[in-house]
Chimera marker file (.cmm) of the C-alpha trace (Angstrom):
<marker_set name="trace">
<marker id="1" x="-4.554" y="-22.554" z="-91.669" r="1" g="1" b="0" radius="0.5"/>
<marker id="2" x="-7.198" y="-19.877" z="-92.927" r="1" g="1" b="0" radius="0.5"/>
<marker id="3" x="-6.416" y="-16.228" z="-93.023" r="1" g="1" b="0" radius="0.5"/>
<marker id="4" x="-9.267" y="-15.585" z="-90.612" r="1" g="1" b="0" radius="0.5"/>
<marker id="5" x="-7.818" y="-17.913" z="-87.870" r="1" g="1" b="0" radius="0.5"/>
<marker id="6" x="-4.437" y="-16.375" z="-88.484" r="1" g="1" b="0" radius="0.5"/>
<marker id="7" x="-6.107" y="-12.857" z="-87.866" r="1" g="1" b="0" radius="0.5"/>
<marker id="8" x="-7.619" y="-13.532" z="-84.857" r="1" g="1" b="0" radius="0.5"/>
<marker id="9" x="-4.390" y="-15.355" z="-83.298" r="1" g="1" b="0" radius="0.5"/>
<marker id="10" x="-2.842" y="-12.001" z="-83.979" r="1" g="1" b="0" radius="0.5"/>
<marker id="11" x="-5.675" y="-10.229" z="-82.166" r="1" g="1" b="0" radius="0.5"/>
<marker id="12" x="-5.285" y="-12.389" z="-79.550" r="1" g="1" b="0" radius="0.5"/>
<marker id="13" x="-1.693" y="-11.470" z="-79.183" r="1" g="1" b="0" radius="0.5"/>
<marker id="14" x="-2.139" y="-7.758" z="-79.334" r="1" g="1" b="0" radius="0.5"/>
<marker id="15" x="-4.662" y="-8.008" z="-76.454" r="1" g="1" b="0" radius="0.5"/>
<marker id="16" x="-2.456" y="-10.057" z="-74.488" r="1" g="1" b="0" radius="0.5"/>
<marker id="17" x="0.091" y="-7.407" z="-75.172" r="1" g="1" b="0" radius="0.5"/>
<marker id="18" x="-2.086" y="-4.772" z="-73.973" r="1" g="1" b="0" radius="0.5"/>
<marker id="19" x="-3.200" y="-6.761" z="-71.119" r="1" g="1" b="0" radius="0.5"/>
<marker id="20" x="0.547" y="-6.919" z="-69.786" r="1" g="1" b="0" radius="0.5"/>
<marker id="21" x="1.347" y="-3.412" z="-70.522" r="1" g="1" b="0" radius="0.5"/>
<marker id="22" x="-1.646" y="-2.030" z="-69.127" r="1" g="1" b="0" radius="0.5"/>
<marker id="23" x="-1.724" y="-1.220" z="-64.889" r="1" g="1" b="0" radius="0.5"/>
<marker id="24" x="-5.483" y="-1.705" z="-65.164" r="1" g="1" b="0" radius="0.5"/>
<marker id="25" x="-8.005" y="-3.371" z="-67.613" r="1" g="1" b="0" radius="0.5"/>
<marker id="26" x="-11.476" y="-2.572" z="-67.074" r="1" g="1" b="0" radius="0.5"/>
<marker id="27" x="-14.332" y="-4.826" z="-68.663" r="1" g="1" b="0" radius="0.5"/>
<marker id="28" x="-17.240" y="-2.603" z="-69.623" r="1" g="1" b="0" radius="0.5"/>
<marker id="29" x="-20.793" y="-3.587" z="-70.280" r="1" g="1" b="0" radius="0.5"/>
<marker id="30" x="-22.318" y="-1.291" z="-72.825" r="1" g="1" b="0" radius="0.5"/>
<marker id="31" x="-25.705" y="-0.917" z="-74.161" r="1" g="1" b="0" radius="0.5"/>
<marker id="32" x="-28.200" y="1.571" z="-75.667" r="1" g="1" b="0" radius="0.5"/>
<marker id="33" x="-25.620" y="4.131" z="-76.326" r="1" g="1" b="0" radius="0.5"/>
<marker id="34" x="-26.205" y="6.696" z="-78.912" r="1" g="1" b="0" radius="0.5"/>
<marker id="35" x="-23.309" y="7.526" z="-81.402" r="1" g="1" b="0" radius="0.5"/>
<marker id="36" x="-23.000" y="11.099" z="-79.502" r="1" g="1" b="0" radius="0.5"/>
<marker id="37" x="-22.686" y="9.319" z="-76.297" r="1" g="1" b="0" radius="0.5"/>
<marker id="38" x="-20.225" y="6.774" z="-77.427" r="1" g="1" b="0" radius="0.5"/>
<marker id="39" x="-18.193" y="9.461" z="-79.085" r="1" g="1" b="0" radius="0.5"/>
<marker id="40" x="-18.136" y="11.637" z="-75.538" r="1" g="1" b="0" radius="0.5"/>
<marker id="41" x="-17.143" y="8.487" z="-73.955" r="1" g="1" b="0" radius="0.5"/>
<marker id="42" x="-14.317" y="7.786" z="-76.115" r="1" g="1" b="0" radius="0.5"/>
<marker id="43" x="-12.999" y="11.101" z="-75.731" r="1" g="1" b="0" radius="0.5"/>
<marker id="44" x="-12.852" y="11.020" z="-71.981" r="1" g="1" b="0" radius="0.5"/>
<marker id="45" x="-10.947" y="7.876" z="-72.162" r="1" g="1" b="0" radius="0.5"/>
<marker id="46" x="-8.694" y="9.375" z="-74.839" r="1" g="1" b="0" radius="0.5"/>
<marker id="47" x="-8.188" y="12.439" z="-72.637" r="1" g="1" b="0" radius="0.5"/>
<marker id="48" x="-7.265" y="10.212" z="-69.658" r="1" g="1" b="0" radius="0.5"/>
<marker id="49" x="-4.862" y="8.141" z="-71.884" r="1" g="1" b="0" radius="0.5"/>
<marker id="50" x="-7.104" y="5.051" z="-71.763" r="1" g="1" b="0" radius="0.5"/>
<marker id="51" x="-7.352" y="2.755" z="-74.794" r="1" g="1" b="0" radius="0.5"/>
<marker id="52" x="-10.988" y="1.933" z="-74.974" r="1" g="1" b="0" radius="0.5"/>
<marker id="53" x="-11.778" y="-0.974" z="-77.611" r="1" g="1" b="0" radius="0.5"/>
<marker id="54" x="-14.863" y="-3.093" z="-78.275" r="1" g="1" b="0" radius="0.5"/>
<marker id="55" x="-13.695" y="-6.629" z="-78.695" r="1" g="1" b="0" radius="0.5"/>
<marker id="56" x="-15.042" y="-10.087" z="-79.058" r="1" g="1" b="0" radius="0.5"/>
<marker id="57" x="-15.724" y="-11.840" z="-75.779" r="1" g="1" b="0" radius="0.5"/>
<marker id="58" x="-14.225" y="-15.089" z="-77.108" r="1" g="1" b="0" radius="0.5"/>
<marker id="59" x="-10.913" y="-13.366" z="-78.000" r="1" g="1" b="0" radius="0.5"/>
<marker id="60" x="-10.564" y="-11.616" z="-74.571" r="1" g="1" b="0" radius="0.5"/>
<marker id="61" x="-10.999" y="-14.859" z="-72.926" r="1" g="1" b="0" radius="0.5"/>
<marker id="62" x="-8.493" y="-16.304" z="-74.939" r="1" g="1" b="0" radius="0.5"/>
<marker id="63" x="-6.169" y="-13.811" z="-74.141" r="1" g="1" b="0" radius="0.5"/>
<marker id="64" x="-6.745" y="-13.798" z="-70.278" r="1" g="1" b="0" radius="0.5"/>
<marker id="65" x="-6.587" y="-17.725" z="-70.451" r="1" g="1" b="0" radius="0.5"/>
<marker id="66" x="-3.198" y="-17.771" z="-72.235" r="1" g="1" b="0" radius="0.5"/>
<marker id="67" x="-1.970" y="-15.293" z="-69.681" r="1" g="1" b="0" radius="0.5"/>
<marker id="68" x="-3.132" y="-17.989" z="-66.949" r="1" g="1" b="0" radius="0.5"/>
<marker id="69" x="-6.112" y="-15.877" z="-65.704" r="1" g="1" b="0" radius="0.5"/>
<marker id="70" x="-9.669" y="-17.393" z="-65.835" r="1" g="1" b="0" radius="0.5"/>
<marker id="71" x="-11.261" y="-15.380" z="-63.401" r="1" g="1" b="0" radius="0.5"/>
<marker id="72" x="-13.148" y="-13.183" z="-66.182" r="1" g="1" b="0" radius="0.5"/>
<marker id="73" x="-14.854" y="-16.228" z="-67.863" r="1" g="1" b="0" radius="0.5"/>
<marker id="74" x="-18.270" y="-15.496" z="-66.182" r="1" g="1" b="0" radius="0.5"/>
<marker id="75" x="-17.886" y="-11.702" z="-67.100" r="1" g="1" b="0" radius="0.5"/>
<marker id="76" x="-17.407" y="-12.349" z="-70.813" r="1" g="1" b="0" radius="0.5"/>
<marker id="77" x="-20.771" y="-12.582" z="-71.957" r="1" g="1" b="0" radius="0.5"/>
<marker id="78" x="-23.092" y="-9.782" z="-73.480" r="1" g="1" b="0" radius="0.5"/>
<marker id="79" x="-21.834" y="-6.602" z="-74.805" r="1" g="1" b="0" radius="0.5"/>
<marker id="80" x="-18.122" y="-5.928" z="-73.815" r="1" g="1" b="0" radius="0.5"/>
<marker id="81" x="-15.717" y="-3.185" z="-74.234" r="1" g="1" b="0" radius="0.5"/>
<marker id="82" x="-12.133" y="-3.188" z="-72.712" r="1" g="1" b="0" radius="0.5"/>
<marker id="83" x="-10.301" y="-0.233" z="-71.251" r="1" g="1" b="0" radius="0.5"/>
<marker id="84" x="-6.604" y="-0.428" z="-70.920" r="1" g="1" b="0" radius="0.5"/>
<marker id="85" x="-5.562" y="2.113" z="-68.429" r="1" g="1" b="0" radius="0.5"/>
<marker id="86" x="-2.061" y="3.428" z="-68.081" r="1" g="1" b="0" radius="0.5"/>
<marker id="87" x="-2.495" y="3.761" z="-64.078" r="1" g="1" b="0" radius="0.5"/>
<marker id="88" x="-4.513" y="1.959" z="-61.870" r="1" g="1" b="0" radius="0.5"/>
<marker id="89" x="-7.471" y="4.185" z="-61.053" r="1" g="1" b="0" radius="0.5"/>
<marker id="90" x="-8.136" y="6.347" z="-64.412" r="1" g="1" b="0" radius="0.5"/>
<marker id="91" x="-10.208" y="3.642" z="-66.322" r="1" g="1" b="0" radius="0.5"/>
<marker id="92" x="-12.177" y="2.650" z="-63.321" r="1" g="1" b="0" radius="0.5"/>
<marker id="93" x="-13.008" y="6.390" z="-62.555" r="1" g="1" b="0" radius="0.5"/>
<marker id="94" x="-13.964" y="7.130" z="-66.365" r="1" g="1" b="0" radius="0.5"/>
<marker id="95" x="-16.347" y="4.240" z="-66.131" r="1" g="1" b="0" radius="0.5"/>
<marker id="96" x="-18.037" y="5.142" z="-62.973" r="1" g="1" b="0" radius="0.5"/>
<marker id="97" x="-18.258" y="8.640" z="-63.569" r="1" g="1" b="0" radius="0.5"/>
<marker id="98" x="-19.903" y="7.971" z="-67.136" r="1" g="1" b="0" radius="0.5"/>
<marker id="99" x="-22.184" y="5.273" z="-65.772" r="1" g="1" b="0" radius="0.5"/>
<marker id="100" x="-23.900" y="8.050" z="-63.643" r="1" g="1" b="0" radius="0.5"/>
<marker id="101" x="-23.886" y="10.568" z="-66.332" r="1" g="1" b="0" radius="0.5"/>
<marker id="102" x="-25.290" y="8.188" z="-69.102" r="1" g="1" b="0" radius="0.5"/>
<marker id="103" x="-27.927" y="6.770" z="-66.685" r="1" g="1" b="0" radius="0.5"/>
<marker id="104" x="-26.402" y="3.481" z="-66.463" r="1" g="1" b="0" radius="0.5"/>
<marker id="105" x="-26.137" y="2.742" z="-69.988" r="1" g="1" b="0" radius="0.5"/>
<marker id="106" x="-22.418" y="1.400" z="-69.402" r="1" g="1" b="0" radius="0.5"/>
<marker id="107" x="-21.129" y="-0.296" z="-66.222" r="1" g="1" b="0" radius="0.5"/>
<marker id="108" x="-18.123" y="-2.026" z="-65.004" r="1" g="1" b="0" radius="0.5"/>
<marker id="109" x="-18.157" y="-5.745" z="-65.284" r="1" g="1" b="0" radius="0.5"/>
<marker id="110" x="-14.686" y="-6.187" z="-63.316" r="1" g="1" b="0" radius="0.5"/>
<marker id="111" x="-11.277" y="-5.286" z="-63.812" r="1" g="1" b="0" radius="0.5"/>
<marker id="112" x="-7.553" y="-6.859" z="-63.804" r="1" g="1" b="0" radius="0.5"/>
<marker id="113" x="-5.352" y="-4.363" z="-61.581" r="1" g="1" b="0" radius="0.5"/>
<marker id="114" x="-1.974" y="-5.104" z="-61.150" r="1" g="1" b="0" radius="0.5"/>
<marker id="115" x="-2.155" y="-8.845" z="-62.067" r="1" g="1" b="0" radius="0.5"/>
<marker id="116" x="-5.434" y="-9.236" z="-59.853" r="1" g="1" b="0" radius="0.5"/>
<marker id="117" x="-9.125" y="-9.895" z="-60.397" r="1" g="1" b="0" radius="0.5"/>
<marker id="118" x="-11.245" y="-7.182" z="-59.204" r="1" g="1" b="0" radius="0.5"/>
<marker id="119" x="-15.044" y="-7.400" z="-59.208" r="1" g="1" b="0" radius="0.5"/>
<marker id="120" x="-17.679" y="-4.662" z="-59.921" r="1" g="1" b="0" radius="0.5"/>
<marker id="121" x="-17.851" y="-3.413" z="-56.496" r="1" g="1" b="0" radius="0.5"/>
<marker id="122" x="-13.928" y="-3.071" z="-56.429" r="1" g="1" b="0" radius="0.5"/>
<marker id="123" x="-14.139" y="-1.101" z="-59.467" r="1" g="1" b="0" radius="0.5"/>
<marker id="124" x="-16.324" y="1.276" z="-57.984" r="1" g="1" b="0" radius="0.5"/>
<marker id="125" x="-13.972" y="1.340" z="-55.052" r="1" g="1" b="0" radius="0.5"/>
<marker id="126" x="-10.855" y="2.042" z="-57.132" r="1" g="1" b="0" radius="0.5"/>
<marker id="127" x="-12.849" y="5.111" z="-58.798" r="1" g="1" b="0" radius="0.5"/>
<marker id="128" x="-13.230" y="6.739" z="-55.531" r="1" g="1" b="0" radius="0.5"/>
<marker id="129" x="-9.380" y="6.747" z="-54.941" r="1" g="1" b="0" radius="0.5"/>
<marker id="130" x="-7.515" y="10.032" z="-56.245" r="1" g="1" b="0" radius="0.5"/>
<marker id="131" x="-5.015" y="9.644" z="-59.256" r="1" g="1" b="0" radius="0.5"/>
<marker id="132" x="-1.449" y="9.118" z="-58.323" r="1" g="1" b="0" radius="0.5"/>
<marker id="133" x="-1.024" y="12.777" z="-59.589" r="1" g="1" b="0" radius="0.5"/>
<marker id="134" x="-3.650" y="14.183" z="-57.031" r="1" g="1" b="0" radius="0.5"/>
<marker id="135" x="-2.171" y="12.216" z="-54.437" r="1" g="1" b="0" radius="0.5"/>
<marker id="136" x="1.235" y="13.819" z="-55.106" r="1" g="1" b="0" radius="0.5"/>
<marker id="137" x="-0.233" y="17.103" z="-55.206" r="1" g="1" b="0" radius="0.5"/>
<marker id="138" x="-1.919" y="16.549" z="-52.032" r="1" g="1" b="0" radius="0.5"/>
<marker id="139" x="1.268" y="15.346" z="-50.442" r="1" g="1" b="0" radius="0.5"/>
<marker id="140" x="3.155" y="18.496" z="-51.814" r="1" g="1" b="0" radius="0.5"/>
<marker id="141" x="0.490" y="20.729" z="-50.493" r="1" g="1" b="0" radius="0.5"/>
<marker id="142" x="0.901" y="18.965" z="-47.110" r="1" g="1" b="0" radius="0.5"/>
<marker id="143" x="4.768" y="19.211" z="-46.805" r="1" g="1" b="0" radius="0.5"/>
<marker id="144" x="4.673" y="22.777" z="-48.274" r="1" g="1" b="0" radius="0.5"/>
<marker id="145" x="2.368" y="23.752" z="-45.338" r="1" g="1" b="0" radius="0.5"/>
<marker id="146" x="4.545" y="22.011" z="-42.708" r="1" g="1" b="0" radius="0.5"/>
<marker id="147" x="7.495" y="23.820" z="-43.940" r="1" g="1" b="0" radius="0.5"/>
<marker id="148" x="5.953" y="26.929" z="-44.051" r="1" g="1" b="0" radius="0.5"/>
<marker id="149" x="4.806" y="26.661" z="-40.380" r="1" g="1" b="0" radius="0.5"/>
<marker id="150" x="7.987" y="25.585" z="-39.419" r="1" g="1" b="0" radius="0.5"/>
<marker id="151" x="9.644" y="28.622" z="-40.966" r="1" g="1" b="0" radius="0.5"/>
<marker id="152" x="7.199" y="30.920" z="-39.127" r="1" g="1" b="0" radius="0.5"/>
<marker id="153" x="7.885" y="29.072" z="-35.934" r="1" g="1" b="0" radius="0.5"/>
<marker id="154" x="11.634" y="29.402" z="-36.283" r="1" g="1" b="0" radius="0.5"/>
<marker id="155" x="11.368" y="33.095" z="-37.304" r="1" g="1" b="0" radius="0.5"/>
<marker id="156" x="9.129" y="33.803" z="-34.084" r="1" g="1" b="0" radius="0.5"/>
<marker id="157" x="11.836" y="31.992" z="-31.951" r="1" g="1" b="0" radius="0.5"/>
<marker id="158" x="14.945" y="34.100" z="-33.645" r="1" g="1" b="0" radius="0.5"/>
<marker id="159" x="12.867" y="37.278" z="-32.875" r="1" g="1" b="0" radius="0.5"/>
<marker id="160" x="12.142" y="36.506" z="-29.158" r="1" g="1" b="0" radius="0.5"/>
<marker id="161" x="16.153" y="35.619" z="-28.762" r="1" g="1" b="0" radius="0.5"/>
<marker id="162" x="16.765" y="38.913" z="-30.361" r="1" g="1" b="0" radius="0.5"/>
<marker id="163" x="14.825" y="40.990" z="-27.938" r="1" g="1" b="0" radius="0.5"/>
<link id1="1" id2="2" r="1" g="1" b="0" radius="0.2"/>
<link id1="2" id2="3" r="1" g="1" b="0" radius="0.2"/>
<link id1="3" id2="4" r="1" g="1" b="0" radius="0.2"/>
<link id1="4" id2="5" r="1" g="1" b="0" radius="0.2"/>
<link id1="5" id2="6" r="1" g="1" b="0" radius="0.2"/>
<link id1="6" id2="7" r="1" g="1" b="0" radius="0.2"/>
<link id1="7" id2="8" r="1" g="1" b="0" radius="0.2"/>
<link id1="8" id2="9" r="1" g="1" b="0" radius="0.2"/>
<link id1="9" id2="10" r="1" g="1" b="0" radius="0.2"/>
<link id1="10" id2="11" r="1" g="1" b="0" radius="0.2"/>
<link id1="11" id2="12" r="1" g="1" b="0" radius="0.2"/>
<link id1="12" id2="13" r="1" g="1" b="0" radius="0.2"/>
<link id1="13" id2="14" r="1" g="1" b="0" radius="0.2"/>
<link id1="14" id2="15" r="1" g="1" b="0" radius="0.2"/>
<link id1="15" id2="16" r="1" g="1" b="0" radius="0.2"/>
<link id1="16" id2="17" r="1" g="1" b="0" radius="0.2"/>
<link id1="17" id2="18" r="1" g="1" b="0" radius="0.2"/>
<link id1="18" id2="19" r="1" g="1" b="0" radius="0.2"/>
<link id1="19" id2="20" r="1" g="1" b="0" radius="0.2"/>
<link id1="20" id2="21" r="1" g="1" b="0" radius="0.2"/>
<link id1="21" id2="22" r="1" g="1" b="0" radius="0.2"/>
<link id1="22" id2="23" r="1" g="1" b="0" radius="0.2"/>
<link id1="23" id2="24" r="1" g="1" b="0" radius="0.2"/>
<link id1="24" id2="25" r="1" g="1" b="0" radius="0.2"/>
<link id1="25" id2="26" r="1" g="1" b="0" radius="0.2"/>
<link id1="26" id2="27" r="1" g="1" b="0" radius="0.2"/>
<link id1="27" id2="28" r="1" g="1" b="0" radius="0.2"/>
<link id1="28" id2="29" r="1" g="1" b="0" radius="0.2"/>
<link id1="29" id2="30" r="1" g="1" b="0" radius="0.2"/>
<link id1="30" id2="31" r="1" g="1" b="0" radius="0.2"/>
<link id1="31" id2="32" r="1" g="1" b="0" radius="0.2"/>
<link id1="32" id2="33" r="1" g="1" b="0" radius="0.2"/>
<link id1="33" id2="34" r="1" g="1" b="0" radius="0.2"/>
<link id1="34" id2="35" r="1" g="1" b="0" radius="0.2"/>
<link id1="35" id2="36" r="1" g="1" b="0" radius="0.2"/>
<link id1="36" id2="37" r="1" g="1" b="0" radius="0.2"/>
<link id1="37" id2="38" r="1" g="1" b="0" radius="0.2"/>
<link id1="38" id2="39" r="1" g="1" b="0" radius="0.2"/>
<link id1="39" id2="40" r="1" g="1" b="0" radius="0.2"/>
<link id1="40" id2="41" r="1" g="1" b="0" radius="0.2"/>
<link id1="41" id2="42" r="1" g="1" b="0" radius="0.2"/>
<link id1="42" id2="43" r="1" g="1" b="0" radius="0.2"/>
<link id1="43" id2="44" r="1" g="1" b="0" radius="0.2"/>
<link id1="44" id2="45" r="1" g="1" b="0" radius="0.2"/>
<link id1="45" id2="46" r="1" g="1" b="0" radius="0.2"/>
<link id1="46" id2="47" r="1" g="1" b="0" radius="0.2"/>
<link id1="47" id2="48" r="1" g="1" b="0" radius="0.2"/>
<link id1="48" id2="49" r="1" g="1" b="0" radius="0.2"/>
<link id1="49" id2="50" r="1" g="1" b="0" radius="0.2"/>
<link id1="50" id2="51" r="1" g="1" b="0" radius="0.2"/>
<link id1="51" id2="52" r="1" g="1" b="0" radius="0.2"/>
<link id1="52" id2="53" r="1" g="1" b="0" radius="0.2"/>
<link id1="53" id2="54" r="1" g="1" b="0" radius="0.2"/>
<link id1="54" id2="55" r="1" g="1" b="0" radius="0.2"/>
<link id1="55" id2="56" r="1" g="1" b="0" radius="0.2"/>
<link id1="56" id2="57" r="1" g="1" b="0" radius="0.2"/>
<link id1="57" id2="58" r="1" g="1" b="0" radius="0.2"/>
<link id1="58" id2="59" r="1" g="1" b="0" radius="0.2"/>
<link id1="59" id2="60" r="1" g="1" b="0" radius="0.2"/>
<link id1="60" id2="61" r="1" g="1" b="0" radius="0.2"/>
<link id1="61" id2="62" r="1" g="1" b="0" radius="0.2"/>
<link id1="62" id2="63" r="1" g="1" b="0" radius="0.2"/>
<link id1="63" id2="64" r="1" g="1" b="0" radius="0.2"/>
<link id1="64" id2="65" r="1" g="1" b="0" radius="0.2"/>
<link id1="65" id2="66" r="1" g="1" b="0" radius="0.2"/>
<link id1="66" id2="67" r="1" g="1" b="0" radius="0.2"/>
<link id1="67" id2="68" r="1" g="1" b="0" radius="0.2"/>
<link id1="68" id2="69" r="1" g="1" b="0" radius="0.2"/>
<link id1="69" id2="70" r="1" g="1" b="0" radius="0.2"/>
<link id1="70" id2="71" r="1" g="1" b="0" radius="0.2"/>
<link id1="71" id2="72" r="1" g="1" b="0" radius="0.2"/>
<link id1="72" id2="73" r="1" g="1" b="0" radius="0.2"/>
<link id1="73" id2="74" r="1" g="1" b="0" radius="0.2"/>
<link id1="74" id2="75" r="1" g="1" b="0" radius="0.2"/>
<link id1="75" id2="76" r="1" g="1" b="0" radius="0.2"/>
<link id1="76" id2="77" r="1" g="1" b="0" radius="0.2"/>
<link id1="77" id2="78" r="1" g="1" b="0" radius="0.2"/>
<link id1="78" id2="79" r="1" g="1" b="0" radius="0.2"/>
<link id1="79" id2="80" r="1" g="1" b="0" radius="0.2"/>
<link id1="80" id2="81" r="1" g="1" b="0" radius="0.2"/>
<link id1="81" id2="82" r="1" g="1" b="0" radius="0.2"/>
<link id1="82" id2="83" r="1" g="1" b="0" radius="0.2"/>
<link id1="83" id2="84" r="1" g="1" b="0" radius="0.2"/>
<link id1="84" id2="85" r="1" g="1" b="0" radius="0.2"/>
<link id1="85" id2="86" r="1" g="1" b="0" radius="0.2"/>
<link id1="86" id2="87" r="1" g="1" b="0" radius="0.2"/>
<link id1="87" id2="88" r="1" g="1" b="0" radius="0.2"/>
<link id1="88" id2="89" r="1" g="1" b="0" radius="0.2"/>
<link id1="89" id2="90" r="1" g="1" b="0" radius="0.2"/>
<link id1="90" id2="91" r="1" g="1" b="0" radius="0.2"/>
<link id1="91" id2="92" r="1" g="1" b="0" radius="0.2"/>
<link id1="92" id2="93" r="1" g="1" b="0" radius="0.2"/>
<link id1="93" id2="94" r="1" g="1" b="0" radius="0.2"/>
<link id1="94" id2="95" r="1" g="1" b="0" radius="0.2"/>
<link id1="95" id2="96" r="1" g="1" b="0" radius="0.2"/>
<link id1="96" id2="97" r="1" g="1" b="0" radius="0.2"/>
<link id1="97" id2="98" r="1" g="1" b="0" radius="0.2"/>
<link id1="98" id2="99" r="1" g="1" b="0" radius="0.2"/>
<link id1="99" id2="100" r="1" g="1" b="0" radius="0.2"/>
<link id1="100" id2="101" r="1" g="1" b="0" radius="0.2"/>
<link id1="101" id2="102" r="1" g="1" b="0" radius="0.2"/>
<link id1="102" id2="103" r="1" g="1" b="0" radius="0.2"/>
<link id1="103" id2="104" r="1" g="1" b="0" radius="0.2"/>
<link id1="104" id2="105" r="1" g="1" b="0" radius="0.2"/>
<link id1="105" id2="106" r="1" g="1" b="0" radius="0.2"/>
<link id1="106" id2="107" r="1" g="1" b="0" radius="0.2"/>
<link id1="107" id2="108" r="1" g="1" b="0" radius="0.2"/>
<link id1="108" id2="109" r="1" g="1" b="0" radius="0.2"/>
<link id1="109" id2="110" r="1" g="1" b="0" radius="0.2"/>
<link id1="110" id2="111" r="1" g="1" b="0" radius="0.2"/>
<link id1="111" id2="112" r="1" g="1" b="0" radius="0.2"/>
<link id1="112" id2="113" r="1" g="1" b="0" radius="0.2"/>
<link id1="113" id2="114" r="1" g="1" b="0" radius="0.2"/>
<link id1="114" id2="115" r="1" g="1" b="0" radius="0.2"/>
<link id1="115" id2="116" r="1" g="1" b="0" radius="0.2"/>
<link id1="116" id2="117" r="1" g="1" b="0" radius="0.2"/>
<link id1="117" id2="118" r="1" g="1" b="0" radius="0.2"/>
<link id1="118" id2="119" r="1" g="1" b="0" radius="0.2"/>
<link id1="119" id2="120" r="1" g="1" b="0" radius="0.2"/>
<link id1="120" id2="121" r="1" g="1" b="0" radius="0.2"/>
<link id1="121" id2="122" r="1" g="1" b="0" radius="0.2"/>
<link id1="122" id2="123" r="1" g="1" b="0" radius="0.2"/>
<link id1="123" id2="124" r="1" g="1" b="0" radius="0.2"/>
<link id1="124" id2="125" r="1" g="1" b="0" radius="0.2"/>
<link id1="125" id2="126" r="1" g="1" b="0" radius="0.2"/>
<link id1="126" id2="127" r="1" g="1" b="0" radius="0.2"/>
<link id1="127" id2="128" r="1" g="1" b="0" radius="0.2"/>
<link id1="128" id2="129" r="1" g="1" b="0" radius="0.2"/>
<link id1="129" id2="130" r="1" g="1" b="0" radius="0.2"/>
<link id1="130" id2="131" r="1" g="1" b="0" radius="0.2"/>
<link id1="131" id2="132" r="1" g="1" b="0" radius="0.2"/>
<link id1="132" id2="133" r="1" g="1" b="0" radius="0.2"/>
<link id1="133" id2="134" r="1" g="1" b="0" radius="0.2"/>
<link id1="134" id2="135" r="1" g="1" b="0" radius="0.2"/>
<link id1="135" id2="136" r="1" g="1" b="0" radius="0.2"/>
<link id1="136" id2="137" r="1" g="1" b="0" radius="0.2"/>
<link id1="137" id2="138" r="1" g="1" b="0" radius="0.2"/>
<link id1="138" id2="139" r="1" g="1" b="0" radius="0.2"/>
<link id1="139" id2="140" r="1" g="1" b="0" radius="0.2"/>
<link id1="140" id2="141" r="1" g="1" b="0" radius="0.2"/>
<link id1="141" id2="142" r="1" g="1" b="0" radius="0.2"/>
<link id1="142" id2="143" r="1" g="1" b="0" radius="0.2"/>
<link id1="143" id2="144" r="1" g="1" b="0" radius="0.2"/>
<link id1="144" id2="145" r="1" g="1" b="0" radius="0.2"/>
<link id1="145" id2="146" r="1" g="1" b="0" radius="0.2"/>
<link id1="146" id2="147" r="1" g="1" b="0" radius="0.2"/>
<link id1="147" id2="148" r="1" g="1" b="0" radius="0.2"/>
<link id1="148" id2="149" r="1" g="1" b="0" radius="0.2"/>
<link id1="149" id2="150" r="1" g="1" b="0" radius="0.2"/>
<link id1="150" id2="151" r="1" g="1" b="0" radius="0.2"/>
<link id1="151" id2="152" r="1" g="1" b="0" radius="0.2"/>
<link id1="152" id2="153" r="1" g="1" b="0" radius="0.2"/>
<link id1="153" id2="154" r="1" g="1" b="0" radius="0.2"/>
<link id1="154" id2="155" r="1" g="1" b="0" radius="0.2"/>
<link id1="155" id2="156" r="1" g="1" b="0" radius="0.2"/>
<link id1="156" id2="157" r="1" g="1" b="0" radius="0.2"/>
<link id1="157" id2="158" r="1" g="1" b="0" radius="0.2"/>
<link id1="158" id2="159" r="1" g="1" b="0" radius="0.2"/>
<link id1="159" id2="160" r="1" g="1" b="0" radius="0.2"/>
<link id1="160" id2="161" r="1" g="1" b="0" radius="0.2"/>
<link id1="161" id2="162" r="1" g="1" b="0" radius="0.2"/>
<link id1="162" id2="163" r="1" g="1" b="0" radius="0.2"/>
</marker_set>
């Protein structure tokens, strides 16, 4: 076997490992980005703990097919980058926010979230969901307000009983 074929097989194995390790994989269509815009986009992904790579469509297709997923075959054409997210919504959120900011020079093609195919509209819906940390913060705030209200009510009852 040629060294090139072995290298491609290794890249496919690396892609498969990243797909299985990631909670979300977003296929991104990019075109017309300047170097500065691309650098800014990569920095946004890096800050959100999302790995962003430009990969060949055939290698991505082979990796998904070897994992038993063939839903992405139609989406793997043209320019394609892949964002491997450590949570379900982070990568989608960055793609959708930057698509608006970069005047639609990038867009989501589709995604693979928790073992399921998600189309372009689904990616946009995922982007509107707050992150897990934000949801935890909302829950903590709600519980804190409830406990505070309960404490005030119990205090007033105790004051009335003392009169």
